[in-house]
A tleap script that builds the chain and sets N, CA, C and O, in Angstrom:
source leaprc.protein.ff14SB
mol = sequence {
  NMET TYR MET THR SER VAL LEU HIE THR ASN
  TYR CYS PHE SER SER PHE LEU PHE THR PHE
  LEU ILE LEU ALA PHE TYR SER VAL LEU TYR
  SER GLU ASP PRO ASP ILE HIE PHE LYS TYR
  ILE GLU ALA ALA ALA LYS THR GLY GLN ILE
  LYS GLU VAL GLU ARG VAL THR ARG GLU SER
  ASN PHE TYR ASP ALA GLU LYS THR LYS ASN
  PHE LEU MET GLU THR LYS LEU PRO ASP ALA
  ARG PRO LEU ILE ASN VAL CYS ASP ARG PHE
  GLY PHE VAL PRO ASP LEU THR HIE TYR LEU
  TYR THR SER ASN MET LEU ARG TYR ILE GLU
  GLY TYR VAL GLN LYS VAL PHE VAL VAL THR
  GLY GLY CILE
}
set mol.1.N position { -4.890 67.458 76.588 }
set mol.1.CA position { -5.744 68.537 77.030 }
set mol.1.C position { -5.949 68.466 78.544 }
set mol.1.O position { -5.902 69.490 79.226 }
set mol.2.N position { -6.173 67.274 79.064 }
set mol.2.CA position { -6.383 67.110 80.505 }
set mol.2.C position { -5.151 67.567 81.276 }
set mol.2.O position { -5.273 68.257 82.289 }
set mol.3.N position { -3.956 67.184 80.798 }
set mol.3.CA position { -2.730 67.551 81.492 }
set mol.3.C position { -2.575 69.065 81.540 }
set mol.3.O position { -2.143 69.609 82.556 }
set mol.4.N position { -2.919 69.745 80.465 }
set mol.4.CA position { -2.813 71.194 80.432 }
set mol.4.C position { -3.729 71.840 81.461 }
set mol.4.O position { -3.325 72.795 82.124 }
set mol.5.N position { -4.957 71.341 81.611 }
set mol.5.CA position { -5.872 71.930 82.602 }
set mol.5.C position { -5.412 71.643 84.028 }
set mol.5.O position { -5.553 72.499 84.902 }
set mol.6.N position { -4.872 70.469 84.274 }
set mol.6.CA position { -4.339 70.149 85.602 }
set mol.6.C position { -3.173 71.069 85.926 }
set mol.6.O position { -3.078 71.597 87.034 }
set mol.7.N position { -2.281 71.263 84.950 }
set mol.7.CA position { -1.132 72.136 85.177 }
set mol.7.C position { -1.569 73.576 85.395 }
set mol.7.O position { -1.015 74.272 86.246 }
set mol.8.N position { -2.547 74.022 84.641 }
set mol.8.CA position { -3.022 75.391 84.795 }
set mol.8.C position { -3.600 75.604 86.200 }
set mol.8.O position { -3.347 76.632 86.827 }
set mol.9.N position { -4.356 74.655 86.677 }
set mol.9.CA position { -4.938 74.752 88.019 }
set mol.9.C position { -3.838 74.829 89.072 }
set mol.9.O position { -3.892 75.685 89.955 }
set mol.10.N position { -2.855 73.960 88.995 }
set mol.10.CA position { -1.755 73.966 89.965 }
set mol.10.C position { -0.909 75.215 89.836 }
set mol.10.O position { -0.451 75.767 90.837 }
set mol.11.N position { -0.702 75.660 88.619 }
set mol.11.CA position { 0.089 76.850 88.370 }
set mol.11.C position { -0.574 78.073 89.002 }
set mol.11.O position { 0.103 78.926 89.576 }
set mol.12.N position { -1.891 78.152 88.893 }
set mol.12.CA position { -2.634 79.274 89.475 }
set mol.12.C position { -2.494 79.313 90.992 }
set mol.12.O position { -2.491 80.393 91.583 }
set mol.13.N position { -2.379 78.168 91.620 }
set mol.13.CA position { -2.255 78.100 93.073 }
set mol.13.C position { -0.803 78.053 93.537 }
set mol.13.O position { -0.532 77.855 94.722 }
set mol.14.N position { 0.122 78.234 92.613 }
set mol.14.CA position { 1.559 78.259 92.919 }
set mol.14.C position { 2.026 77.004 93.641 }
set mol.14.O position { 2.892 77.072 94.513 }
set mol.15.N position { 1.465 75.877 93.288 }
set mol.15.CA position { 1.880 74.618 93.881 }
set mol.15.C position { 2.971 73.996 93.017 }
set mol.15.O position { 2.738 73.026 92.295 }
set mol.16.N position { 4.168 74.576 93.108 }
set mol.16.CA position { 5.249 74.122 92.250 }
set mol.16.C position { 5.704 72.713 92.589 }
set mol.16.O position { 6.131 71.973 91.704 }
set mol.17.N position { 5.618 72.331 93.862 }
set mol.17.CA position { 6.013 70.975 94.228 }
set mol.17.C position { 5.078 69.962 93.579 }
set mol.17.O position { 5.540 68.974 93.008 }
set mol.18.N position { 3.775 70.194 93.658 }
set mol.18.CA position { 2.808 69.290 93.036 }
set mol.18.C position { 3.006 69.258 91.522 }
set mol.18.O position { 2.982 68.190 90.911 }
set mol.19.N position { 3.201 70.423 90.923 }
set mol.19.CA position { 3.452 70.502 89.478 }
set mol.19.C position { 4.702 69.719 89.119 }
set mol.19.O position { 4.708 68.967 88.145 }
set mol.20.N position { 5.767 69.891 89.908 }
set mol.20.CA position { 7.005 69.164 89.655 }
set mol.20.C position { 6.776 67.660 89.717 }
set mol.20.O position { 7.249 66.924 88.852 }
set mol.21.N position { 6.058 67.203 90.727 }
set mol.21.CA position { 5.833 65.764 90.878 }
set mol.21.C position { 4.997 65.187 89.735 }
set mol.21.O position { 5.292 64.103 89.233 }
set mol.22.N position { 3.964 65.906 89.328 }
set mol.22.CA position { 3.144 65.439 88.201 }
set mol.22.C position { 3.987 65.388 86.930 }
set mol.22.O position { 3.976 64.400 86.195 }
set mol.23.N position { 4.713 66.467 86.693 }
set mol.23.CA position { 5.490 66.533 85.457 }
set mol.23.C position { 6.688 65.595 85.469 }
set mol.23.O position { 7.134 65.151 84.411 }
set mol.24.N position { 7.207 65.292 86.633 }
set mol.24.CA position { 8.310 64.334 86.715 }
set mol.24.C position { 7.869 62.990 86.161 }
set mol.24.O position { 8.652 62.268 85.544 }
set mol.25.N position { 6.617 62.671 86.388 }
set mol.25.CA position { 6.076 61.418 85.882 }
set mol.25.C position { 5.736 61.516 84.404 }
set mol.25.O position { 5.941 60.562 83.654 }
set mol.26.N position { 5.221 62.657 83.983 }
set mol.26.CA position { 4.627 62.769 82.653 }
set mol.26.C position { 5.509 63.443 81.596 }
set mol.26.O position { 5.732 62.879 80.524 }
set mol.27.N position { 6.000 64.620 81.887 }
set mol.27.CA position { 6.496 65.503 80.838 }
set mol.27.C position { 7.676 64.984 80.041 }
set mol.27.O position { 7.596 64.862 78.818 }
set mol.28.N position { 8.734 64.690 80.698 }
set mol.28.CA position { 9.949 64.352 79.980 }
set mol.28.C position { 9.795 63.019 79.251 }
set mol.28.O position { 10.424 62.795 78.218 }
set mol.29.N position { 8.976 62.157 79.780 }
set mol.29.CA position { 8.805 60.848 79.157 }
set mol.29.C position { 7.872 60.864 77.955 }
set mol.29.O position { 8.141 60.193 76.959 }
set mol.30.N position { 6.783 61.619 78.031 }
set mol.30.CA position { 5.725 61.472 77.038 }
set mol.30.C position { 5.404 62.719 76.222 }
set mol.30.O position { 4.727 62.611 75.200 }
set mol.31.N position { 5.851 63.865 76.623 }
set mol.31.CA position { 5.403 65.094 75.976 }
set mol.31.C position { 6.496 65.738 75.134 }
set mol.31.O position { 7.678 65.691 75.472 }
set mol.32.N position { 6.074 66.334 74.042 }
set mol.32.CA position { 6.953 67.168 73.230 }
set mol.32.C position { 6.466 68.613 73.240 }
set mol.32.O position { 6.893 69.425 72.420 }
set mol.33.N position { 5.577 68.924 74.166 }
set mol.33.CA position { 5.004 70.258 74.283 }
set mol.33.C position { 6.007 71.180 74.984 }
set mol.33.O position { 6.360 70.933 76.137 }
set mol.34.N position { 6.473 72.238 74.309 }
set mol.34.CA position { 7.452 73.147 74.922 }
set mol.34.C position { 6.965 73.789 76.219 }
set mol.34.O position { 7.759 74.028 77.129 }
set mol.35.N position { 5.671 74.068 76.309 }
set mol.35.CA position { 5.139 74.690 77.518 }
set mol.35.C position { 5.217 73.745 78.712 }
set mol.35.O position { 5.524 74.174 79.824 }
set mol.36.N position { 4.944 72.480 78.492 }
set mol.36.CA position { 5.025 71.492 79.574 }
set mol.36.C position { 6.479 71.313 80.012 }
set mol.36.O position { 6.758 71.223 81.208 }
set mol.37.N position { 7.396 71.259 79.064 }
set mol.37.CA position { 8.810 71.134 79.430 }
set mol.37.C position { 9.280 72.362 80.199 }
set mol.37.O position { 10.026 72.240 81.170 }
set mol.38.N position { 8.844 73.555 79.765 }
set mol.38.CA position { 9.227 74.761 80.490 }
set mol.38.C position { 8.665 74.755 81.913 }
set mol.38.O position { 9.374 75.092 82.861 }
set mol.39.N position { 7.401 74.375 82.062 }
set mol.39.CA position { 6.801 74.344 83.396 }
set mol.39.C position { 7.509 73.331 84.296 }
set mol.39.O position { 7.624 73.539 85.504 }
set mol.40.N position { 7.976 72.247 83.706 }
set mol.40.CA position { 8.750 71.273 84.481 }
set mol.40.C position { 10.063 71.891 84.957 }
set mol.40.O position { 10.440 71.743 86.119 }
set mol.41.N position { 10.753 72.579 84.055 }
set mol.41.CA position { 12.003 73.254 84.426 }
set mol.41.C position { 11.729 74.287 85.516 }
set mol.41.O position { 12.471 74.374 86.494 }
set mol.42.N position { 10.678 75.055 85.348 }
set mol.42.CA position { 10.316 76.082 86.327 }
set mol.42.C position { 9.989 75.470 87.688 }
set mol.42.O position { 10.468 75.942 88.719 }
set mol.43.N position { 9.175 74.420 87.685 }
set mol.43.CA position { 8.792 73.774 88.946 }
set mol.43.C position { 10.010 73.148 89.625 }
set mol.43.O position { 10.159 73.236 90.843 }
set mol.44.N position { 10.872 72.521 88.840 }
set mol.44.CA position { 12.089 71.921 89.413 }
set mol.44.C position { 12.974 72.997 90.036 }
set mol.44.O position { 13.502 72.809 91.132 }
set mol.45.N position { 13.134 74.111 89.350 }
set mol.45.CA position { 13.966 75.198 89.881 }
set mol.45.C position { 13.376 75.771 91.162 }
set mol.45.O position { 14.102 76.031 92.121 }
set mol.46.N position { 12.077 75.967 91.180 }
set mol.46.CA position { 11.430 76.592 92.343 }
set mol.46.C position { 11.303 75.650 93.531 }
set mol.46.O position { 11.012 76.090 94.643 }
set mol.47.N position { 11.518 74.357 93.305 }
set mol.47.CA position { 11.500 73.416 94.425 }
set mol.47.C position { 12.905 72.938 94.785 }
set mol.47.O position { 13.071 72.012 95.579 }
set mol.48.N position { 13.913 73.578 94.192 }
set mol.48.CA position { 15.295 73.269 94.553 }
set mol.48.C position { 15.882 72.033 93.896 }
set mol.48.O position { 16.917 71.534 94.338 }
set mol.49.N position { 15.248 71.536 92.862 }
set mol.49.CA position { 15.732 70.338 92.160 }
set mol.49.C position { 16.707 70.755 91.049 }
set mol.49.O position { 16.437 70.537 89.868 }
set mol.50.N position { 17.832 71.351 91.433 }
set mol.50.CA position { 18.766 71.952 90.480 }
set mol.50.C position { 19.396 70.899 89.573 }
set mol.50.O position { 19.597 71.153 88.385 }
set mol.51.N position { 19.706 69.742 90.102 }
set mol.51.CA position { 20.270 68.678 89.265 }
set mol.51.C position { 19.292 68.266 88.168 }
set mol.51.O position { 19.703 67.935 87.056 }
set mol.52.N position { 18.007 68.286 88.483 }
set mol.52.CA position { 16.990 67.947 87.487 }
set mol.52.C position { 16.873 69.053 86.435 }
set mol.52.O position { 16.699 68.768 85.250 }
set mol.53.N position { 16.968 70.301 86.862 }
set mol.53.CA position { 16.964 71.411 85.910 }
set mol.53.C position { 18.167 71.276 84.979 }
set mol.53.O position { 18.050 71.453 83.767 }
set mol.54.N position { 19.299 70.968 85.548 }
set mol.54.CA position { 20.523 70.800 84.747 }
set mol.54.C position { 20.364 69.660 83.753 }
set mol.54.O position { 20.759 69.791 82.594 }
set mol.55.N position { 19.799 68.558 84.184 }
set mol.55.CA position { 19.619 67.393 83.301 }
set mol.55.C position { 18.659 67.701 82.156 }
set mol.55.O position { 18.947 67.392 81.000 }
set mol.56.N position { 17.531 68.302 82.475 }
set mol.56.CA position { 16.524 68.569 81.439 }
set mol.56.C position { 17.031 69.613 80.446 }
set mol.56.O position { 16.804 69.473 79.245 }
set mol.57.N position { 17.706 70.648 80.919 }
set mol.57.CA position { 18.229 71.645 79.983 }
set mol.57.C position { 19.323 71.064 79.099 }
set mol.57.O position { 19.569 71.566 78.003 }
set mol.58.N position { 19.965 70.034 79.559 }
set mol.58.CA position { 21.004 69.353 78.767 }
set mol.58.C position { 20.403 68.354 77.787 }
set mol.58.O position { 20.890 68.231 76.663 }
set mol.59.N position { 19.348 67.632 78.191 }
set mol.59.CA position { 18.849 66.505 77.396 }
set mol.59.C position { 17.613 66.809 76.551 }
set mol.59.O position { 17.446 66.214 75.487 }
set mol.60.N position { 16.757 67.700 76.987 }
set mol.60.CA position { 15.495 67.923 76.285 }
set mol.60.C position { 15.688 68.802 75.052 }
set mol.60.O position { 16.496 69.731 75.046 }
set mol.61.N position { 14.938 68.491 74.030 }
set mol.61.CA position { 14.915 69.311 72.818 }
set mol.61.C position { 13.575 70.020 72.665 }
set mol.61.O position { 13.285 70.569 71.602 }
set mol.62.N position { 12.763 70.014 73.704 }
set mol.62.CA position { 11.386 70.464 73.566 }
set mol.62.C position { 11.016 71.664 74.432 }
set mol.62.O position { 9.831 71.876 74.689 }
set mol.63.N position { 11.976 72.450 74.889 }
set mol.63.CA position { 11.629 73.652 75.648 }
set mol.63.C position { 12.002 74.884 74.828 }
set mol.63.O position { 12.880 74.833 73.966 }
set mol.64.N position { 11.317 75.987 75.113 }
set mol.64.CA position { 11.600 77.261 74.455 }
set mol.64.C position { 12.887 77.817 75.056 }
set mol.64.O position { 12.917 78.198 76.226 }
set mol.65.N position { 13.937 77.864 74.261 }
set mol.65.CA position { 15.258 78.244 74.762 }
set mol.65.C position { 15.297 79.682 75.275 }
set mol.65.O position { 15.861 79.943 76.337 }
set mol.66.N position { 14.713 80.601 74.545 }
set mol.66.CA position { 14.724 82.015 74.955 }
set mol.66.C position { 13.973 82.210 76.273 }
set mol.66.O position { 14.456 82.894 77.176 }
set mol.67.N position { 12.807 81.613 76.373 }
set mol.67.CA position { 11.995 81.720 77.585 }
set mol.67.C position { 12.721 81.081 78.776 }
set mol.67.O position { 12.713 81.627 79.880 }
set mol.68.N position { 13.340 79.935 78.547 }
set mol.68.CA position { 14.064 79.241 79.610 }
set mol.68.C position { 15.288 80.035 80.042 }
set mol.68.O position { 15.560 80.154 81.236 }
set mol.69.N position { 16.028 80.578 79.080 }
set mol.69.CA position { 17.196 81.405 79.401 }
set mol.69.C position { 16.780 82.584 80.275 }
set mol.69.O position { 17.402 82.851 81.304 }
set mol.70.N position { 15.735 83.284 79.865 }
set mol.70.CA position { 15.275 84.441 80.641 }
set mol.70.C position { 14.827 84.040 82.041 }
set mol.70.O position { 15.130 84.731 83.014 }
set mol.71.N position { 14.114 82.935 82.144 }
set mol.71.CA position { 13.673 82.454 83.462 }
set mol.71.C position { 14.872 82.137 84.353 }
set mol.71.O position { 14.908 82.544 85.514 }
set mol.72.N position { 15.842 81.421 83.819 }
set mol.72.CA position { 17.003 81.044 84.620 }
set mol.72.C position { 17.809 82.265 85.055 }
set mol.72.O position { 18.347 82.292 86.162 }
set mol.73.N position { 17.895 83.266 84.199 }
set mol.73.CA position { 18.607 84.495 84.574 }
set mol.73.C position { 17.851 85.251 85.666 }
set mol.73.O position { 18.466 85.795 86.583 }
set mol.74.N position { 16.536 85.286 85.571 }
set mol.74.CA position { 15.730 85.986 86.584 }
set mol.74.C position { 15.734 85.244 87.916 }
set mol.74.O position { 15.681 85.863 88.979 }
set mol.75.N position { 15.798 83.918 87.855 }
set mol.75.CA position { 15.740 83.103 89.065 }
set mol.75.C position { 17.031 83.168 89.861 }
set mol.75.O position { 17.017 83.016 91.083 }
set mol.76.N position { 18.145 83.391 89.179 }
set mol.76.CA position { 19.463 83.503 89.824 }
set mol.76.C position { 19.786 82.272 90.663 }
set mol.76.O position { 20.048 82.365 91.862 }
set mol.77.N position { 19.762 81.133 90.010 }
set mol.77.CA position { 20.115 79.887 90.706 }
set mol.77.C position { 21.564 79.953 91.181 }
set mol.77.O position { 22.390 80.606 90.544 }
set mol.78.N position { 21.881 79.294 92.280 }
set mol.78.CA position { 23.266 79.292 92.763 }
set mol.78.C position { 24.202 78.481 91.866 }
set mol.78.O position { 25.420 78.648 91.931 }
set mol.79.N position { 23.648 77.619 91.045 }
set mol.79.CA position { 24.424 76.803 90.117 }
set mol.79.C position { 24.080 77.250 88.701 }
set mol.79.O position { 22.914 77.212 88.310 }
set mol.80.N position { 25.067 77.669 87.937 }
set mol.80.CA position { 24.830 78.214 86.597 }
set mol.80.C position { 24.802 77.146 85.502 }
set mol.80.O position { 24.599 77.481 84.335 }
set mol.81.N position { 24.995 75.892 85.841 }
set mol.81.CA position { 25.048 74.860 84.793 }
set mol.81.C position { 23.788 74.761 83.945 }
set mol.81.O position { 23.905 74.581 82.733 }
set mol.82.N position { 22.581 74.870 84.517 }
set mol.82.CA position { 21.401 74.853 83.633 }
set mol.82.C position { 21.421 75.993 82.608 }
set mol.82.O position { 21.109 75.787 81.435 }
set mol.83.N position { 21.789 77.184 83.059 }
set mol.83.CA position { 21.875 78.328 82.149 }
set mol.83.C position { 22.978 78.111 81.112 }
set mol.83.O position { 22.800 78.451 79.943 }
set mol.84.N position { 24.089 77.561 81.520 }
set mol.84.CA position { 25.179 77.266 80.585 }
set mol.84.C position { 24.703 76.281 79.525 }
set mol.84.O position { 25.005 76.450 78.343 }
set mol.85.N position { 23.966 75.264 79.932 }
set mol.85.CA position { 23.436 74.296 78.967 }
set mol.85.C position { 22.590 74.991 77.911 }
set mol.85.O position { 22.789 74.787 76.713 }
set mol.86.N position { 21.648 75.809 78.357 }
set mol.86.CA position { 20.729 76.481 77.439 }
set mol.86.C position { 21.499 77.414 76.501 }
set mol.86.O position { 21.318 77.366 75.285 }
set mol.87.N position { 22.340 78.242 77.061 }
set mol.87.CA position { 23.054 79.236 76.259 }
set mol.87.C position { 24.044 78.600 75.296 }
set mol.87.O position { 24.194 79.067 74.168 }
set mol.88.N position { 24.714 77.551 75.721 }
set mol.88.CA position { 25.670 76.874 74.850 }
set mol.88.C position { 24.954 76.159 73.705 }
set mol.88.O position { 25.389 76.235 72.556 }
set mol.89.N position { 23.871 75.474 74.013 }
set mol.89.CA position { 23.143 74.709 72.996 }
set mol.89.C position { 22.446 75.587 71.966 }
set mol.89.O position { 22.327 75.208 70.801 }
set mol.90.N position { 21.981 76.769 72.395 }
set mol.90.CA position { 21.131 77.573 71.524 }
set mol.90.C position { 21.753 78.909 71.116 }
set mol.90.O position { 21.050 79.792 70.624 }
set mol.91.N position { 23.057 79.063 71.316 }
set mol.91.CA position { 23.770 80.220 70.785 }
set mol.91.C position { 23.603 81.525 71.544 }
set mol.91.O position { 23.661 82.601 70.948 }
set mol.92.N position { 23.398 81.443 72.846 }
set mol.92.CA position { 23.260 82.649 73.665 }
set mol.92.C position { 24.528 82.912 74.484 }
set mol.92.O position { 24.442 83.414 75.604 }
set mol.93.N position { 25.682 82.583 73.947 }
set mol.93.CA position { 26.934 82.693 74.704 }
set mol.93.C position { 27.232 84.137 75.120 }
set mol.93.O position { 27.671 84.345 76.251 }
set mol.94.N position { 27.015 85.152 74.261 }
set mol.94.CA position { 27.256 86.525 74.749 }
set mol.94.C position { 26.371 86.883 75.956 }
set mol.94.O position { 26.837 87.520 76.900 }
set mol.95.N position { 25.091 86.469 75.918 }
set mol.95.CA position { 24.204 86.709 77.068 }
set mol.95.C position { 24.714 85.969 78.300 }
set mol.95.O position { 24.682 86.499 79.411 }
set mol.96.N position { 25.180 84.753 78.096 }
set mol.96.CA position { 25.703 83.934 79.192 }
set mol.96.C position { 26.902 84.599 79.849 }
set mol.96.O position { 26.941 84.756 81.069 }
set mol.97.N position { 27.875 84.988 79.043 }
set mol.97.CA position { 29.090 85.564 79.630 }
set mol.97.C position { 28.792 86.888 80.324 }
set mol.97.O position { 29.367 87.175 81.374 }
set mol.98.N position { 27.906 87.694 79.758 }
set mol.98.CA position { 27.536 88.955 80.409 }
set mol.98.C position { 26.864 88.679 81.760 }
set mol.98.O position { 27.184 89.314 82.764 }
set mol.99.N position { 25.934 87.729 81.767 }
set mol.99.CA position { 25.232 87.384 83.004 }
set mol.99.C position { 26.205 86.854 84.058 }
set mol.99.O position { 26.182 87.295 85.207 }
set mol.100.N position { 27.044 85.924 83.673 }
set mol.100.CA position { 27.981 85.339 84.636 }
set mol.100.C position { 28.953 86.388 85.175 }
set mol.100.O position { 29.265 86.391 86.366 }
set mol.101.N position { 29.428 87.272 84.307 }
set mol.101.CA position { 30.367 88.308 84.734 }
set mol.101.C position { 29.698 89.290 85.696 }
set mol.101.O position { 30.254 89.612 86.746 }
set mol.102.N position { 28.502 89.765 85.335 }
set mol.102.CA position { 27.828 90.753 86.190 }
set mol.102.C position { 27.303 90.133 87.483 }
set mol.102.O position { 27.057 90.842 88.459 }
set mol.103.N position { 27.133 88.811 87.491 }
set mol.103.CA position { 26.687 88.116 88.701 }
set mol.103.C position { 27.857 87.602 89.532 }
set mol.103.O position { 27.666 86.901 90.525 }
set mol.104.N position { 29.061 87.956 89.118 }
set mol.104.CA position { 30.287 87.540 89.810 }
set mol.104.C position { 30.387 86.015 89.922 }
set mol.104.O position { 30.787 85.481 90.956 }
set mol.105.N position { 30.019 85.334 88.848 }
set mol.105.CA position { 30.110 83.870 88.791 }
set mol.105.C position { 31.282 83.486 87.871 }
set mol.105.O position { 31.131 82.722 86.918 }
set mol.106.N position { 32.447 84.046 88.198 }
set mol.106.CA position { 33.608 83.925 87.324 }
set mol.106.C position { 34.107 82.490 87.200 }
set mol.106.O position { 34.673 82.122 86.171 }
set mol.107.N position { 33.908 81.684 88.222 }
set mol.107.CA position { 34.372 80.293 88.139 }
set mol.107.C position { 33.629 79.529 87.050 }
set mol.107.O position { 34.179 78.601 86.456 }
set mol.108.N position { 32.371 79.917 86.784 }
set mol.108.CA position { 31.612 79.268 85.717 }
set mol.108.C position { 32.114 79.706 84.345 }
set mol.108.O position { 32.107 78.913 83.403 }
set mol.109.N position { 32.547 80.958 84.224 }
set mol.109.CA position { 33.153 81.404 82.961 }
set mol.109.C position { 34.431 80.622 82.714 }
set mol.109.O position { 34.673 80.148 81.604 }
set mol.110.N position { 35.247 80.489 83.750 }
set mol.110.CA position { 36.496 79.746 83.627 }
set mol.110.C position { 36.240 78.296 83.224 }
set mol.110.O position { 36.903 77.766 82.333 }
set mol.111.N position { 35.282 77.664 83.881 }
set mol.111.CA position { 34.947 76.279 83.550 }
set mol.111.C position { 34.420 76.139 82.137 }
set mol.111.O position { 34.756 75.182 81.438 }
set mol.112.N position { 33.594 77.088 81.708 }
set mol.112.CA position { 33.034 77.046 80.352 }
set mol.112.C position { 34.148 77.206 79.316 }
set mol.112.O position { 34.189 76.475 78.327 }
set mol.113.N position { 35.041 78.153 79.543 }
set mol.113.CA position { 36.148 78.379 78.610 }
set mol.113.C position { 37.035 77.139 78.532 }
set mol.113.O position { 37.451 76.749 77.441 }
set mol.114.N position { 37.326 76.523 79.657 }
set mol.114.CA position { 38.142 75.304 79.648 }
set mol.114.C position { 37.448 74.190 78.880 }
set mol.114.O position { 38.097 73.460 78.130 }
set mol.115.N position { 36.153 74.049 79.054 }
set mol.115.CA position { 35.392 73.018 78.342 }
set mol.115.C position { 35.440 73.265 76.836 }
set mol.115.O position { 35.705 72.342 76.066 }
set mol.116.N position { 35.186 74.495 76.412 }
set mol.116.CA position { 35.209 74.839 75.002 }
set mol.116.C position { 36.610 74.666 74.434 }
set mol.116.O position { 36.774 74.187 73.312 }
set mol.117.N position { 37.603 75.050 75.193 }
set mol.117.CA position { 39.005 74.942 74.757 }
set mol.117.C position { 39.359 73.471 74.504 }
set mol.117.O position { 40.023 73.157 73.516 }
set mol.118.N position { 38.919 72.572 75.391 }
set mol.118.CA position { 39.198 71.143 75.235 }
set mol.118.C position { 38.430 70.580 74.044 }
set mol.118.O position { 38.988 69.807 73.264 }
set mol.119.N position { 37.173 70.948 73.893 }
set mol.119.CA position { 36.333 70.428 72.805 }
set mol.119.C position { 36.846 70.864 71.447 }
set mol.119.O position { 36.872 70.071 70.506 }
set mol.120.N position { 37.262 72.140 71.335 }
set mol.120.CA position { 37.719 72.651 70.042 }
set mol.120.C position { 39.179 72.322 69.762 }
set mol.120.O position { 39.662 72.561 68.656 }
set mol.121.N position { 39.872 71.790 70.725 }
set mol.121.CA position { 41.267 71.403 70.521 }
set mol.121.C position { 42.260 72.531 70.719 }
set mol.121.O position { 43.390 72.464 70.235 }
set mol.122.N position { 41.848 73.546 71.413 }
set mol.122.CA position { 42.770 74.646 71.714 }
set mol.122.C position { 42.841 75.668 70.601 }
set mol.122.O position { 42.007 75.705 69.697 }
set mol.123.N position { 43.855 76.486 70.697 }
set mol.123.CA position { 44.017 77.576 69.744 }
set mol.123.C position { 44.570 77.082 68.424 }
set mol.123.O position { 44.770 77.874 67.503 }
savepdb mol mol.pdb
quit
């Protein structure tokens, strides 16, 4: 309960760096709350911690996939790997390919297809 009130206070003041630092210590290690994991992803993205966003979207099982997908699409990160992680893990591949194509991120489509092709063993 205390963590939620601290996060709400920081969230209201748009202190994403402070939120990121608090959650870096707390969220991924101790929480299974989807809202806390989402706020961590959001704070990491808004403070430029793209590698951390990529890691959490790949490793965490406790964030709301639909909400995270929508956030990542709206944020338009220069690196699509966090979005690829979410969409691949939770079955949003049509949304992913449409987003990547319309955003002219064709190299990520190519990389994703090559990865899937290798994993499935080809045609």
